[in-house]
C-alpha angles and dihedrals in degrees: 000000000000098000098100094146115050114221116187125212091247091052091050093047089056092046092049092059086087092057133072098221101106129253126319116269102170142354122200130175116235113226095199122089133054111222111037137044112250133187134180107233121195118189134175088265103044152311123293145165122235115208123192109194112226100183112014116081127225089254092054098048107069094080091057098037095049090044090059090047090050094049093045090054088054094054100262109142099238132125108290110213115234117226120222125226089278089056091248124137095200127063133166129254122176088351093303131106113263135185139188118216137171117277115241130213129244138036137255115280106214094178102047125185128205092277092056091047091050091050094053092042092056092043092050091053090050089049091051091051092048091047093060090080095049107115104201120090130208124159116237101271091215099037132121096301090054091050092054094045095045102043095077090051092056100046097087091057094057134083116242097266094050092044089056091046092053095046093046094049094048088051090049094050092046093048092050091053093046089052090054100249091137098039097101099036115124112244135192143123113334134186090223094190106054096146123155092268091056093058126072113210120203099198104304092336126091106249096179148344114219143178105048094171096113092049122127144128117305141122111311088222090059090058091052090049092051091053096042092050090057102037098040106039126100126221092280094051095255118137118252100226100210092051094045093047091049092052094046094046092051093045093050091049088063100034120017115223121230127234088253090056092049090052091049096046098100089046093052093048090053092045092050091051091047092051094056095041089053096044092050090048089050095048091046099048102026109032117169114255108272092002113157099216129139107231109233118205107263092205091074094071094034085063092045090052092050090049092051091049091051092049093053109174093342094098131135115273129165 
């Protein structure tokens, strides 16, 4: 349940006096999500989502909030923050930062077919293009530097075979970067967590992209690899070729990939799998005190990483 902070209708009516979105009609807690409190808010003027941020501070939030506003202005279907009468996107509720944003259509598609994969591939490319003009900068908080710093912390929790896998993959990723394989890769703002549950599908159309709170600056190809690993893998972590090819073909139709990106593709797929294996290991073994996080099974992305290593350069490409 994602309603960690209870907001009553009377409290929200008072809070909404500083907005120009009409009077409150209904307020409903949203059970999906694992880190923030979310409510559906219907007013006499429209339908919105209220988010109360449980972990991120007011000082940390402007990068994410203004990113969503920027992308929404450029036609990307993501939550558009609503400014209050003081022209501020962020307010405070129960002593925590809070934001109203537009409500999007659709629902998560957890069993995507090629058409769904093509839709999100094309939309991701459009999002990458639109993000090039976003002026704020924030390094990917769980990028390569985090992998290198965190790997030694995780080793004691792992059996011998997984310890060797983690050490070998960190060494592989570091060596590739030292040899210049990533030197010419285009970078920019990335979602970095565009899994199936962070996309709302309206039929075979993308109705909305949500949960930008792991976004940051990284290689655009890394973002594509993160999404493809989740949307296009079977239960054993192997890529389903027709889904992967559909996503890649649609992405490339919107943003052509360079020769450098094609050369780095196996590296990025392995790096994307490594990132989520490590983050799930970290959240499982070293949760913050009092942290309200659902513990995902780390073995899922361990298996994806092993599958990408086995595949080598024999990976789907349009």
